[in-house]
ModelCIF file with pLDDT and N, C-alpha, C, O atoms, coordinates in Angstrom:
data_MODEL
#
_entry.id   MODEL 
#
_entity.id                         1 
_entity.type                       polymer 
_entity.pdbx_number_of_molecules   1 
#
_entity_poly.entity_id                      1 
_entity_poly.type                           'polypeptide(L)' 
_entity_poly.nstd_linkage                   no 
_entity_poly.nstd_monomer                   no 
_entity_poly.pdbx_seq_one_letter_code       MKDRIGDWPYDVKKSGGKTIIHFYPKGENLKHPDTPKFTLVLDKEDLKKLTKLG 
_entity_poly.pdbx_seq_one_letter_code_can   MKDRIGDWPYDVKKSGGKTIIHFYPKGENLKHPDTPKFTLVLDKEDLKKLTKLG 
_entity_poly.pdbx_strand_id                 A 
#
loop_
_entity_poly_seq.entity_id 
_entity_poly_seq.num 
_entity_poly_seq.mon_id 
_entity_poly_seq.hetero 
1 1  MET n 
1 2  LYS n 
1 3  ASP n 
1 4  ARG n 
1 5  ILE n 
1 6  GLY n 
1 7  ASP n 
1 8  TRP n 
1 9  PRO n 
1 10 TYR n 
1 11 ASP n 
1 12 VAL n 
1 13 LYS n 
1 14 LYS n 
1 15 SER n 
1 16 GLY n 
1 17 GLY n 
1 18 LYS n 
1 19 THR n 
1 20 ILE n 
1 21 ILE n 
1 22 HIS n 
1 23 PHE n 
1 24 TYR n 
1 25 PRO n 
1 26 LYS n 
1 27 GLY n 
1 28 GLU n 
1 29 ASN n 
1 30 LEU n 
1 31 LYS n 
1 32 HIS n 
1 33 PRO n 
1 34 ASP n 
1 35 THR n 
1 36 PRO n 
1 37 LYS n 
1 38 PHE n 
1 39 THR n 
1 40 LEU n 
1 41 VAL n 
1 42 LEU n 
1 43 ASP n 
1 44 LYS n 
1 45 GLU n 
1 46 ASP n 
1 47 LEU n 
1 48 LYS n 
1 49 LYS n 
1 50 LEU n 
1 51 THR n 
1 52 LYS n 
1 53 LEU n 
1 54 GLY n 
#
_struct_asym.id          A 
_struct_asym.entity_id   1 
#
loop_
_ma_qa_metric.id 
_ma_qa_metric.mode 
_ma_qa_metric.name 
_ma_qa_metric.software_group_id 
_ma_qa_metric.type 
1 global pLDDT . pLDDT 
2 local  pLDDT . pLDDT 
#
_ma_qa_metric_global.metric_id      1 
_ma_qa_metric_global.metric_value   93.59 
_ma_qa_metric_global.model_id       1 
_ma_qa_metric_global.ordinal_id     1 
#
loop_
_ma_qa_metric_local.label_asym_id 
_ma_qa_metric_local.label_comp_id 
_ma_qa_metric_local.label_seq_id 
_ma_qa_metric_local.metric_id 
_ma_qa_metric_local.metric_value 
_ma_qa_metric_local.model_id 
_ma_qa_metric_local.ordinal_id 
A MET 1  2 69.00 1 1  
A LYS 2  2 87.00 1 2  
A ASP 3  2 94.00 1 3  
A ARG 4  2 94.00 1 4  
A ILE 5  2 92.00 1 5  
A GLY 6  2 90.00 1 6  
A ASP 7  2 90.00 1 7  
A TRP 8  2 93.00 1 8  
A PRO 9  2 96.00 1 9  
A TYR 10 2 97.00 1 10 
A ASP 11 2 96.00 1 11 
A VAL 12 2 96.00 1 12 
A LYS 13 2 96.00 1 13 
A LYS 14 2 96.00 1 14 
A SER 15 2 96.00 1 15 
A GLY 16 2 94.00 1 16 
A GLY 17 2 93.00 1 17 
A LYS 18 2 97.00 1 18 
A THR 19 2 97.00 1 19 
A ILE 20 2 97.00 1 20 
A ILE 21 2 96.00 1 21 
A HIS 22 2 97.00 1 22 
A PHE 23 2 96.00 1 23 
A TYR 24 2 96.00 1 24 
A PRO 25 2 95.00 1 25 
A LYS 26 2 92.00 1 26 
A GLY 27 2 89.00 1 27 
A GLU 28 2 89.00 1 28 
A ASN 29 2 92.00 1 29 
A LEU 30 2 92.00 1 30 
A LYS 31 2 94.00 1 31 
A HIS 32 2 93.00 1 32 
A PRO 33 2 91.00 1 33 
A ASP 34 2 93.00 1 34 
A THR 35 2 95.00 1 35 
A PRO 36 2 95.00 1 36 
A LYS 37 2 95.00 1 37 
A PHE 38 2 95.00 1 38 
A THR 39 2 97.00 1 39 
A LEU 40 2 96.00 1 40 
A VAL 41 2 97.00 1 41 
A LEU 42 2 97.00 1 42 
A ASP 43 2 97.00 1 43 
A LYS 44 2 95.00 1 44 
A GLU 45 2 96.00 1 45 
A ASP 46 2 96.00 1 46 
A LEU 47 2 94.00 1 47 
A LYS 48 2 95.00 1 48 
A LYS 49 2 96.00 1 49 
A LEU 50 2 92.00 1 50 
A THR 51 2 94.00 1 51 
A LYS 52 2 95.00 1 52 
A LEU 53 2 93.00 1 53 
A GLY 54 2 79.00 1 54 
#
loop_
_atom_site.group_PDB 
_atom_site.id 
_atom_site.type_symbol 
_atom_site.label_atom_id 
_atom_site.label_alt_id 
_atom_site.label_comp_id 
_atom_site.label_asym_id 
_atom_site.label_entity_id 
_atom_site.label_seq_id 
_atom_site.pdbx_PDB_ins_code 
_atom_site.Cartn_x 
_atom_site.Cartn_y 
_atom_site.Cartn_z 
_atom_site.occupancy 
_atom_site.B_iso_or_equiv 
_atom_site.pdbx_formal_charge 
_atom_site.auth_seq_id 
_atom_site.auth_comp_id 
_atom_site.auth_asym_id 
_atom_site.auth_atom_id 
_atom_site.pdbx_PDB_model_num 
ATOM 1   N N  . MET A 1 1  ? 0.845   -1.187 0.000   1.00 69.00 ? 1  MET A N  1 
ATOM 2   C CA . MET A 1 1  ? 0.000   0.000  0.000   1.00 69.00 ? 1  MET A CA 1 
ATOM 3   C C  . MET A 1 1  ? 0.886   1.245  0.000   1.00 69.00 ? 1  MET A C  1 
ATOM 4   O O  . MET A 1 1  ? 1.805   1.359  0.810   1.00 69.00 ? 1  MET A O  1 
ATOM 5   N N  . LYS A 1 2  ? 0.612   2.151  -0.888  1.00 87.00 ? 2  LYS A N  1 
ATOM 6   C CA . LYS A 1 2  ? 1.381   3.390  -0.974  1.00 87.00 ? 2  LYS A CA 1 
ATOM 7   C C  . LYS A 1 2  ? 0.824   4.412  0.019   1.00 87.00 ? 2  LYS A C  1 
ATOM 8   O O  . LYS A 1 2  ? -0.370  4.413  0.322   1.00 87.00 ? 2  LYS A O  1 
ATOM 9   N N  . ASP A 1 3  ? 1.694   5.269  0.512   1.00 94.00 ? 3  ASP A N  1 
ATOM 10  C CA . ASP A 1 3  ? 1.245   6.377  1.352   1.00 94.00 ? 3  ASP A CA 1 
ATOM 11  C C  . ASP A 1 3  ? 0.517   7.383  0.480   1.00 94.00 ? 3  ASP A C  1 
ATOM 12  O O  . ASP A 1 3  ? 0.570   7.304  -0.747  1.00 94.00 ? 3  ASP A O  1 
ATOM 13  N N  . ARG A 1 4  ? -0.168  8.336  1.118   1.00 94.00 ? 4  ARG A N  1 
ATOM 14  C CA . ARG A 1 4  ? -0.934  9.337  0.370   1.00 94.00 ? 4  ARG A CA 1 
ATOM 15  C C  . ARG A 1 4  ? -0.643  10.733 0.890   1.00 94.00 ? 4  ARG A C  1 
ATOM 16  O O  . ARG A 1 4  ? -0.482  10.950 2.091   1.00 94.00 ? 4  ARG A O  1 
ATOM 17  N N  . ILE A 1 5  ? -0.581  11.674 -0.042  1.00 92.00 ? 5  ILE A N  1 
ATOM 18  C CA . ILE A 1 5  ? -0.515  13.110 0.258   1.00 92.00 ? 5  ILE A CA 1 
ATOM 19  C C  . ILE A 1 5  ? -1.609  13.757 -0.567  1.00 92.00 ? 5  ILE A C  1 
ATOM 20  O O  . ILE A 1 5  ? -1.611  13.651 -1.794  1.00 92.00 ? 5  ILE A O  1 
ATOM 21  N N  . GLY A 1 6  ? -2.545  14.429 0.099   1.00 90.00 ? 6  GLY A N  1 
ATOM 22  C CA . GLY A 1 6  ? -3.621  15.094 -0.636  1.00 90.00 ? 6  GLY A CA 1 
ATOM 23  C C  . GLY A 1 6  ? -4.367  14.146 -1.555  1.00 90.00 ? 6  GLY A C  1 
ATOM 24  O O  . GLY A 1 6  ? -4.750  14.529 -2.661  1.00 90.00 ? 6  GLY A O  1 
ATOM 25  N N  . ASP A 1 7  ? -4.576  12.929 -1.120  1.00 90.00 ? 7  ASP A N  1 
ATOM 26  C CA . ASP A 1 7  ? -5.289  11.878 -1.849  1.00 90.00 ? 7  ASP A CA 1 
ATOM 27  C C  . ASP A 1 7  ? -4.498  11.302 -3.021  1.00 90.00 ? 7  ASP A C  1 
ATOM 28  O O  . ASP A 1 7  ? -5.030  10.475 -3.763  1.00 90.00 ? 7  ASP A O  1 
ATOM 29  N N  . TRP A 1 8  ? -3.233  11.718 -3.209  1.00 93.00 ? 8  TRP A N  1 
ATOM 30  C CA . TRP A 1 8  ? -2.381  11.160 -4.265  1.00 93.00 ? 8  TRP A CA 1 
ATOM 31  C C  . TRP A 1 8  ? -1.489  10.077 -3.670  1.00 93.00 ? 8  TRP A C  1 
ATOM 32  O O  . TRP A 1 8  ? -0.760  10.350 -2.717  1.00 93.00 ? 8  TRP A O  1 
ATOM 33  N N  . PRO A 1 9  ? -1.524  8.855  -4.204  1.00 96.00 ? 9  PRO A N  1 
ATOM 34  C CA . PRO A 1 9  ? -0.608  7.822  -3.747  1.00 96.00 ? 9  PRO A CA 1 
ATOM 35  C C  . PRO A 1 9  ? 0.821   8.146  -4.195  1.00 96.00 ? 9  PRO A C  1 
ATOM 36  O O  . PRO A 1 9  ? 1.035   8.669  -5.289  1.00 96.00 ? 9  PRO A O  1 
ATOM 37  N N  . TYR A 1 10 ? 1.779   7.832  -3.347  1.00 97.00 ? 10 TYR A N  1 
ATOM 38  C CA . TYR A 1 10 ? 3.169   8.138  -3.679  1.00 97.00 ? 10 TYR A CA 1 
ATOM 39  C C  . TYR A 1 10 ? 4.103   7.135  -3.012  1.00 97.00 ? 10 TYR A C  1 
ATOM 40  O O  . TYR A 1 10 ? 3.723   6.435  -2.073  1.00 97.00 ? 10 TYR A O  1 
ATOM 41  N N  . ASP A 1 11 ? 5.342   7.081  -3.522  1.00 96.00 ? 11 ASP A N  1 
ATOM 42  C CA . ASP A 1 11 ? 6.408   6.373  -2.830  1.00 96.00 ? 11 ASP A CA 1 
ATOM 43  C C  . ASP A 1 11 ? 7.681   7.200  -2.945  1.00 96.00 ? 11 ASP A C  1 
ATOM 44  O O  . ASP A 1 11 ? 7.814   8.045  -3.830  1.00 96.00 ? 11 ASP A O  1 
ATOM 45  N N  . VAL A 1 12 ? 8.610   6.941  -2.037  1.00 96.00 ? 12 VAL A N  1 
ATOM 46  C CA . VAL A 1 12 ? 9.839   7.733  -1.933  1.00 96.00 ? 12 VAL A CA 1 
ATOM 47  C C  . VAL A 1 12 ? 11.037  6.803  -1.930  1.00 96.00 ? 12 VAL A C  1 
ATOM 48  O O  . VAL A 1 12 ? 11.019  5.747  -1.297  1.00 96.00 ? 12 VAL A O  1 
ATOM 49  N N  . LYS A 1 13 ? 12.075  7.208  -2.643  1.00 96.00 ? 13 LYS A N  1 
ATOM 50  C CA . LYS A 1 13 ? 13.358  6.511  -2.525  1.00 96.00 ? 13 LYS A CA 1 
ATOM 51  C C  . LYS A 1 13 ? 14.471  7.539  -2.625  1.00 96.00 ? 13 LYS A C  1 
ATOM 52  O O  . LYS A 1 13 ? 14.278  8.638  -3.143  1.00 96.00 ? 13 LYS A O  1 
ATOM 53  N N  . LYS A 1 14 ? 15.627  7.167  -2.127  1.00 96.00 ? 14 LYS A N  1 
ATOM 54  C CA . LYS A 1 14 ? 16.789  8.056  -2.147  1.00 96.00 ? 14 LYS A CA 1 
ATOM 55  C C  . LYS A 1 14 ? 17.826  7.474  -3.080  1.00 96.00 ? 14 LYS A C  1 
ATOM 56  O O  . LYS A 1 14 ? 18.060  6.266  -3.101  1.00 96.00 ? 14 LYS A O  1 
ATOM 57  N N  . SER A 1 15 ? 18.450  8.358  -3.857  1.00 96.00 ? 15 SER A N  1 
ATOM 58  C CA . SER A 1 15 ? 19.454  7.919  -4.815  1.00 96.00 ? 15 SER A CA 1 
ATOM 59  C C  . SER A 1 15 ? 20.464  9.038  -5.019  1.00 96.00 ? 15 SER A C  1 
ATOM 60  O O  . SER A 1 15 ? 20.102  10.144 -5.419  1.00 96.00 ? 15 SER A O  1 
ATOM 61  N N  . GLY A 1 16 ? 21.717  8.751  -4.745  1.00 94.00 ? 16 GLY A N  1 
ATOM 62  C CA . GLY A 1 16 ? 22.771  9.722  -4.983  1.00 94.00 ? 16 GLY A CA 1 
ATOM 63  C C  . GLY A 1 16 ? 22.601  11.030 -4.233  1.00 94.00 ? 16 GLY A C  1 
ATOM 64  O O  . GLY A 1 16 ? 22.913  12.091 -4.774  1.00 94.00 ? 16 GLY A O  1 
ATOM 65  N N  . GLY A 1 17 ? 22.114  10.982 -2.998  1.00 93.00 ? 17 GLY A N  1 
ATOM 66  C CA . GLY A 1 17 ? 21.935  12.187 -2.204  1.00 93.00 ? 17 GLY A CA 1 
ATOM 67  C C  . GLY A 1 17 ? 20.674  12.970 -2.538  1.00 93.00 ? 17 GLY A C  1 
ATOM 68  O O  . GLY A 1 17 ? 20.463  14.053 -1.991  1.00 93.00 ? 17 GLY A O  1 
ATOM 69  N N  . LYS A 1 18 ? 19.835  12.450 -3.419  1.00 97.00 ? 18 LYS A N  1 
ATOM 70  C CA . LYS A 1 18 ? 18.583  13.116 -3.780  1.00 97.00 ? 18 LYS A CA 1 
ATOM 71  C C  . LYS A 1 18 ? 17.404  12.256 -3.340  1.00 97.00 ? 18 LYS A C  1 
ATOM 72  O O  . LYS A 1 18 ? 17.509  11.033 -3.241  1.00 97.00 ? 18 LYS A O  1 
ATOM 73  N N  . THR A 1 19 ? 16.292  12.914 -3.081  1.00 97.00 ? 19 THR A N  1 
ATOM 74  C CA . THR A 1 19 ? 15.063  12.231 -2.724  1.00 97.00 ? 19 THR A CA 1 
ATOM 75  C C  . THR A 1 19 ? 14.162  12.223 -3.952  1.00 97.00 ? 19 THR A C  1 
ATOM 76  O O  . THR A 1 19 ? 13.893  13.270 -4.542  1.00 97.00 ? 19 THR A O  1 
ATOM 77  N N  . ILE A 1 20 ? 13.702  11.049 -4.330  1.00 97.00 ? 20 ILE A N  1 
ATOM 78  C CA . ILE A 1 20 ? 12.859  10.902 -5.512  1.00 97.00 ? 20 ILE A CA 1 
ATOM 79  C C  . ILE A 1 20 ? 11.470  10.488 -5.057  1.00 97.00 ? 20 ILE A C  1 
ATOM 80  O O  . ILE A 1 20 ? 11.300  9.461  -4.400  1.00 97.00 ? 20 ILE A O  1 
ATOM 81  N N  . ILE A 1 21 ? 10.474  11.299 -5.413  1.00 96.00 ? 21 ILE A N  1 
ATOM 82  C CA . ILE A 1 21 ? 9.090   11.023 -5.035  1.00 96.00 ? 21 ILE A CA 1 
ATOM 83  C C  . ILE A 1 21 ? 8.297   10.773 -6.312  1.00 96.00 ? 21 ILE A C  1 
ATOM 84  O O  . ILE A 1 21 ? 8.223   11.630 -7.192  1.00 96.00 ? 21 ILE A O  1 
ATOM 85  N N  . HIS A 1 22 ? 7.700   9.573  -6.398  1.00 97.00 ? 22 HIS A N  1 
ATOM 86  C CA . HIS A 1 22 ? 6.835   9.219  -7.521  1.00 97.00 ? 22 HIS A CA 1 
ATOM 87  C C  . HIS A 1 22 ? 5.389   9.322  -7.060  1.00 97.00 ? 22 HIS A C  1 
ATOM 88  O O  . HIS A 1 22 ? 5.008   8.703  -6.066  1.00 97.00 ? 22 HIS A O  1 
ATOM 89  N N  . PHE A 1 23 ? 4.583   10.096 -7.773  1.00 96.00 ? 23 PHE A N  1 
ATOM 90  C CA . PHE A 1 23 ? 3.152   10.187 -7.508  1.00 96.00 ? 23 PHE A CA 1 
ATOM 91  C C  . PHE A 1 23 ? 2.428   9.356  -8.560  1.00 96.00 ? 23 PHE A C  1 
ATOM 92  O O  . PHE A 1 23 ? 2.782   9.381  -9.739  1.00 96.00 ? 23 PHE A O  1 
ATOM 93  N N  . TYR A 1 24 ? 1.416   8.622  -8.123  1.00 96.00 ? 24 TYR A N  1 
ATOM 94  C CA . TYR A 1 24 ? 0.688   7.699  -8.983  1.00 96.00 ? 24 TYR A CA 1 
ATOM 95  C C  . TYR A 1 24 ? -0.743  8.185  -9.192  1.00 96.00 ? 24 TYR A C  1 
ATOM 96  O O  . TYR A 1 24 ? -1.235  9.010  -8.422  1.00 96.00 ? 24 TYR A O  1 
ATOM 97  N N  . PRO A 1 25 ? -1.416  7.678  -10.230 1.00 95.00 ? 25 PRO A N  1 
ATOM 98  C CA . PRO A 1 25 ? -2.800  8.091  -10.471 1.00 95.00 ? 25 PRO A CA 1 
ATOM 99  C C  . PRO A 1 25 ? -3.700  7.741  -9.281  1.00 95.00 ? 25 PRO A C  1 
ATOM 100 O O  . PRO A 1 25 ? -3.494  6.734  -8.604  1.00 95.00 ? 25 PRO A O  1 
ATOM 101 N N  . LYS A 1 26 ? -4.688  8.584  -9.047  1.00 92.00 ? 26 LYS A N  1 
ATOM 102 C CA . LYS A 1 26 ? -5.637  8.281  -7.985  1.00 92.00 ? 26 LYS A CA 1 
ATOM 103 C C  . LYS A 1 26 ? -6.941  7.811  -8.609  1.00 92.00 ? 26 LYS A C  1 
ATOM 104 O O  . LYS A 1 26 ? -7.275  8.183  -9.734  1.00 92.00 ? 26 LYS A O  1 
ATOM 105 N N  . GLY A 1 27 ? -7.654  7.010  -7.885  1.00 89.00 ? 27 GLY A N  1 
ATOM 106 C CA . GLY A 1 27 ? -8.925  6.485  -8.369  1.00 89.00 ? 27 GLY A CA 1 
ATOM 107 C C  . GLY A 1 27 ? -8.980  4.977  -8.227  1.00 89.00 ? 27 GLY A C  1 
ATOM 108 O O  . GLY A 1 27 ? -8.054  4.349  -7.712  1.00 89.00 ? 27 GLY A O  1 
ATOM 109 N N  . GLU A 1 28 ? -10.067 4.414  -8.686  1.00 89.00 ? 28 GLU A N  1 
ATOM 110 C CA . GLU A 1 28 ? -10.276 2.977  -8.611  1.00 89.00 ? 28 GLU A CA 1 
ATOM 111 C C  . GLU A 1 28 ? -10.330 2.388  -10.016 1.00 89.00 ? 28 GLU A C  1 
ATOM 112 O O  . GLU A 1 28 ? -10.663 3.086  -10.974 1.00 89.00 ? 28 GLU A O  1 
ATOM 113 N N  . ASN A 1 29 ? -10.006 1.117  -10.136 1.00 92.00 ? 29 ASN A N  1 
ATOM 114 C CA . ASN A 1 29 ? -10.067 0.389  -11.403 1.00 92.00 ? 29 ASN A CA 1 
ATOM 115 C C  . ASN A 1 29 ? -9.287  1.082  -12.514 1.00 92.00 ? 29 ASN A C  1 
ATOM 116 O O  . ASN A 1 29 ? -9.784  1.240  -13.629 1.00 92.00 ? 29 ASN A O  1 
ATOM 117 N N  . LEU A 1 30 ? -8.055  1.497  -12.201 1.00 92.00 ? 30 LEU A N  1 
ATOM 118 C CA . LEU A 1 30 ? -7.208  2.174  -13.174 1.00 92.00 ? 30 LEU A CA 1 
ATOM 119 C C  . LEU A 1 30 ? -6.528  1.150  -14.080 1.00 92.00 ? 30 LEU A C  1 
ATOM 120 O O  . LEU A 1 30 ? -6.228  0.032  -13.659 1.00 92.00 ? 30 LEU A O  1 
ATOM 121 N N  . LYS A 1 31 ? -6.290  1.548  -15.330 1.00 94.00 ? 31 LYS A N  1 
ATOM 122 C CA . LYS A 1 31 ? -5.655  0.644  -16.278 1.00 94.00 ? 31 LYS A CA 1 
ATOM 123 C C  . LYS A 1 31 ? -4.187  0.402  -15.930 1.00 94.00 ? 31 LYS A C  1 
ATOM 124 O O  . LYS A 1 31 ? -3.712  -0.730 -16.019 1.00 94.00 ? 31 LYS A O  1 
ATOM 125 N N  . HIS A 1 32 ? -3.458  1.457  -15.533 1.00 93.00 ? 32 HIS A N  1 
ATOM 126 C CA . HIS A 1 32 ? -2.040  1.355  -15.184 1.00 93.00 ? 32 HIS A CA 1 
ATOM 127 C C  . HIS A 1 32 ? -1.786  2.055  -13.839 1.00 93.00 ? 32 HIS A C  1 
ATOM 128 O O  . HIS A 1 32 ? -1.196  3.135  -13.812 1.00 93.00 ? 32 HIS A O  1 
ATOM 129 N N  . PRO A 1 33 ? -2.220  1.461  -12.738 1.00 91.00 ? 33 PRO A N  1 
ATOM 130 C CA . PRO A 1 33 ? -2.095  2.138  -11.436 1.00 91.00 ? 33 PRO A CA 1 
ATOM 131 C C  . PRO A 1 33 ? -0.664  2.263  -10.924 1.00 91.00 ? 33 PRO A C  1 
ATOM 132 O O  . PRO A 1 33 ? -0.404  3.078  -10.038 1.00 91.00 ? 33 PRO A O  1 
ATOM 133 N N  . ASP A 1 34 ? 0.271   1.475  -11.459 1.00 93.00 ? 34 ASP A N  1 
ATOM 134 C CA . ASP A 1 34 ? 1.647   1.509  -10.960 1.00 93.00 ? 34 ASP A CA 1 
ATOM 135 C C  . ASP A 1 34 ? 2.586   2.304  -11.852 1.00 93.00 ? 34 ASP A C  1 
ATOM 136 O O  . ASP A 1 34 ? 3.804   2.237  -11.682 1.00 93.00 ? 34 ASP A O  1 
ATOM 137 N N  . THR A 1 35 ? 2.039   3.054  -12.798 1.00 95.00 ? 35 THR A N  1 
ATOM 138 C CA . THR A 1 35 ? 2.840   3.931  -13.654 1.00 95.00 ? 35 THR A CA 1 
ATOM 139 C C  . THR A 1 35 ? 2.794   5.334  -13.056 1.00 95.00 ? 35 THR A C  1 
ATOM 140 O O  . THR A 1 35 ? 1.714   5.906  -12.913 1.00 95.00 ? 35 THR A O  1 
ATOM 141 N N  . PRO A 1 36 ? 3.956   5.898  -12.703 1.00 95.00 ? 36 PRO A N  1 
ATOM 142 C CA . PRO A 1 36 ? 3.948   7.230  -12.077 1.00 95.00 ? 36 PRO A CA 1 
ATOM 143 C C  . PRO A 1 36 ? 3.299   8.286  -12.958 1.00 95.00 ? 36 PRO A C  1 
ATOM 144 O O  . PRO A 1 36 ? 3.523   8.329  -14.168 1.00 95.00 ? 36 PRO A O  1 
ATOM 145 N N  . LYS A 1 37 ? 2.489   9.139  -12.331 1.00 95.00 ? 37 LYS A N  1 
ATOM 146 C CA . LYS A 1 37 ? 1.843   10.254 -13.018 1.00 95.00 ? 37 LYS A CA 1 
ATOM 147 C C  . LYS A 1 37 ? 2.828   11.411 -13.151 1.00 95.00 ? 37 LYS A C  1 
ATOM 148 O O  . LYS A 1 37 ? 2.919   12.043 -14.204 1.00 95.00 ? 37 LYS A O  1 
ATOM 149 N N  . PHE A 1 38 ? 3.566   11.682 -12.067 1.00 95.00 ? 38 PHE A N  1 
ATOM 150 C CA . PHE A 1 38 ? 4.655   12.654 -12.107 1.00 95.00 ? 38 PHE A CA 1 
ATOM 151 C C  . PHE A 1 38 ? 5.670   12.332 -11.022 1.00 95.00 ? 38 PHE A C  1 
ATOM 152 O O  . PHE A 1 38 ? 5.372   11.625 -10.059 1.00 95.00 ? 38 PHE A O  1 
ATOM 153 N N  . THR A 1 39 ? 6.877   12.866 -11.195 1.00 97.00 ? 39 THR A N  1 
ATOM 154 C CA . THR A 1 39 ? 7.992   12.569 -10.310 1.00 97.00 ? 39 THR A CA 1 
ATOM 155 C C  . THR A 1 39 ? 8.671   13.857 -9.888  1.00 97.00 ? 39 THR A C  1 
ATOM 156 O O  . THR A 1 39 ? 8.878   14.755 -10.704 1.00 97.00 ? 39 THR A O  1 
ATOM 157 N N  . LEU A 1 40 ? 9.018   13.946 -8.610  1.00 96.00 ? 40 LEU A N  1 
ATOM 158 C CA . LEU A 1 40 ? 9.810   15.055 -8.087  1.00 96.00 ? 40 LEU A CA 1 
ATOM 159 C C  . LEU A 1 40 ? 11.174  14.518 -7.668  1.00 96.00 ? 40 LEU A C  1 
ATOM 160 O O  . LEU A 1 40 ? 11.266  13.500 -6.983  1.00 96.00 ? 40 LEU A O  1 
ATOM 161 N N  . VAL A 1 41 ? 12.226  15.207 -8.084  1.00 97.00 ? 41 VAL A N  1 
ATOM 162 C CA . VAL A 1 41 ? 13.576  14.873 -7.650  1.00 97.00 ? 41 VAL A CA 1 
ATOM 163 C C  . VAL A 1 41 ? 14.079  16.075 -6.862  1.00 97.00 ? 41 VAL A C  1 
ATOM 164 O O  . VAL A 1 41 ? 14.263  17.160 -7.414  1.00 97.00 ? 41 VAL A O  1 
ATOM 165 N N  . LEU A 1 42 ? 14.302  15.871 -5.558  1.00 97.00 ? 42 LEU A N  1 
ATOM 166 C CA . LEU A 1 42 ? 14.640  16.958 -4.647  1.00 97.00 ? 42 LEU A CA 1 
ATOM 167 C C  . LEU A 1 42 ? 16.023  16.752 -4.045  1.00 97.00 ? 42 LEU A C  1 
ATOM 168 O O  . LEU A 1 42 ? 16.366  15.648 -3.622  1.00 97.00 ? 42 LEU A O  1 
ATOM 169 N N  . ASP A 1 43 ? 16.813  17.819 -4.007  1.00 97.00 ? 43 ASP A N  1 
ATOM 170 C CA . ASP A 1 43 ? 18.098  17.739 -3.306  1.00 97.00 ? 43 ASP A CA 1 
ATOM 171 C C  . ASP A 1 43 ? 17.926  18.350 -1.918  1.00 97.00 ? 43 ASP A C  1 
ATOM 172 O O  . ASP A 1 43 ? 16.818  18.731 -1.544  1.00 97.00 ? 43 ASP A O  1 
ATOM 173 N N  . LYS A 1 44 ? 18.999  18.444 -1.164  1.00 95.00 ? 44 LYS A N  1 
ATOM 174 C CA . LYS A 1 44 ? 18.915  18.948 0.216   1.00 95.00 ? 44 LYS A CA 1 
ATOM 175 C C  . LYS A 1 44 ? 18.384  20.372 0.281   1.00 95.00 ? 44 LYS A C  1 
ATOM 176 O O  . LYS A 1 44 ? 17.605  20.700 1.176   1.00 95.00 ? 44 LYS A O  1 
ATOM 177 N N  . GLU A 1 45 ? 18.792  21.216 -0.649  1.00 96.00 ? 45 GLU A N  1 
ATOM 178 C CA . GLU A 1 45 ? 18.317  22.606 -0.661  1.00 96.00 ? 45 GLU A CA 1 
ATOM 179 C C  . GLU A 1 45 ? 16.811  22.672 -0.935  1.00 96.00 ? 45 GLU A C  1 
ATOM 180 O O  . GLU A 1 45 ? 16.108  23.480 -0.328  1.00 96.00 ? 45 GLU A O  1 
ATOM 181 N N  . ASP A 1 46 ? 16.317  21.835 -1.837  1.00 96.00 ? 46 ASP A N  1 
ATOM 182 C CA . ASP A 1 46 ? 14.883  21.790 -2.127  1.00 96.00 ? 46 ASP A CA 1 
ATOM 183 C C  . ASP A 1 46 ? 14.099  21.357 -0.888  1.00 96.00 ? 46 ASP A C  1 
ATOM 184 O O  . ASP A 1 46 ? 13.046  21.919 -0.589  1.00 96.00 ? 46 ASP A O  1 
ATOM 185 N N  . LEU A 1 47 ? 14.611  20.363 -0.174  1.00 94.00 ? 47 LEU A N  1 
ATOM 186 C CA . LEU A 1 47 ? 13.933  19.894 1.034   1.00 94.00 ? 47 LEU A CA 1 
ATOM 187 C C  . LEU A 1 47 ? 13.896  20.978 2.110   1.00 94.00 ? 47 LEU A C  1 
ATOM 188 O O  . LEU A 1 47 ? 12.905  21.094 2.831   1.00 94.00 ? 47 LEU A O  1 
ATOM 189 N N  . LYS A 1 48 ? 14.961  21.770 2.229   1.00 95.00 ? 48 LYS A N  1 
ATOM 190 C CA . LYS A 1 48 ? 14.960  22.897 3.182   1.00 95.00 ? 48 LYS A CA 1 
ATOM 191 C C  . LYS A 1 48 ? 13.882  23.893 2.844   1.00 95.00 ? 48 LYS A C  1 
ATOM 192 O O  . LYS A 1 48 ? 13.206  24.401 3.739   1.00 95.00 ? 48 LYS A O  1 
ATOM 193 N N  . LYS A 1 49 ? 13.704  24.189 1.548   1.00 96.00 ? 49 LYS A N  1 
ATOM 194 C CA . LYS A 1 49 ? 12.666  25.129 1.120   1.00 96.00 ? 49 LYS A CA 1 
ATOM 195 C C  . LYS A 1 49 ? 11.281  24.599 1.483   1.00 96.00 ? 49 LYS A C  1 
ATOM 196 O O  . LYS A 1 49 ? 10.424  25.356 1.940   1.00 96.00 ? 49 LYS A O  1 
ATOM 197 N N  . LEU A 1 50 ? 11.062  23.301 1.279   1.00 92.00 ? 50 LEU A N  1 
ATOM 198 C CA . LEU A 1 50 ? 9.763   22.723 1.595   1.00 92.00 ? 50 LEU A CA 1 
ATOM 199 C C  . LEU A 1 50 ? 9.455   22.750 3.094   1.00 92.00 ? 50 LEU A C  1 
ATOM 200 O O  . LEU A 1 50 ? 8.307   22.955 3.488   1.00 92.00 ? 50 LEU A O  1 
ATOM 201 N N  . THR A 1 51 ? 10.466  22.545 3.920   1.00 94.00 ? 51 THR A N  1 
ATOM 202 C CA . THR A 1 51 ? 10.221  22.562 5.362   1.00 94.00 ? 51 THR A CA 1 
ATOM 203 C C  . THR A 1 51 ? 9.834   23.958 5.836   1.00 94.00 ? 51 THR A C  1 
ATOM 204 O O  . THR A 1 51 ? 9.138   24.086 6.843   1.00 94.00 ? 51 THR A O  1 
ATOM 205 N N  . LYS A 1 52 ? 10.263  25.001 5.143   1.00 95.00 ? 52 LYS A N  1 
ATOM 206 C CA . LYS A 1 52 ? 9.892   26.367 5.500   1.00 95.00 ? 52 LYS A CA 1 
ATOM 207 C C  . LYS A 1 52 ? 8.431   26.656 5.202   1.00 95.00 ? 52 LYS A C  1 
ATOM 208 O O  . LYS A 1 52 ? 7.865   27.585 5.779   1.00 95.00 ? 52 LYS A O  1 
ATOM 209 N N  . LEU A 1 53 ? 7.807   25.893 4.323   1.00 93.00 ? 53 LEU A N  1 
ATOM 210 C CA . LEU A 1 53 ? 6.397   26.100 3.982   1.00 93.00 ? 53 LEU A CA 1 
ATOM 211 C C  . LEU A 1 53 ? 5.468   25.687 5.109   1.00 93.00 ? 53 LEU A C  1 
ATOM 212 O O  . LEU A 1 53 ? 4.378   26.241 5.248   1.00 93.00 ? 53 LEU A O  1 
ATOM 213 N N  . GLY A 1 54 ? 5.887   24.720 5.915   1.00 79.00 ? 54 GLY A N  1 
ATOM 214 C CA . GLY A 1 54 ? 5.031   24.183 6.975   1.00 79.00 ? 54 GLY A CA 1 
ATOM 215 C C  . GLY A 1 54 ? 5.122   25.016 8.176   1.00 79.00 ? 54 GLY A C  1 
ATOM 216 O O  . GLY A 1 54 ? 4.472   24.726 9.180   1.00 79.00 ? 54 GLY A O  1 
#
């Protein structure tokens, strides 16, 4: 089961000092539910900016 942010399923992995977040389609009975809808690749500076938003 994938975690959710704002009703969007996502998973996270780290690679080469960057955080990669894949967001997947939301809904039921999807044709390709495991194909990422969009991907964010964040470095340490990007993560600092995001923490300031909260």
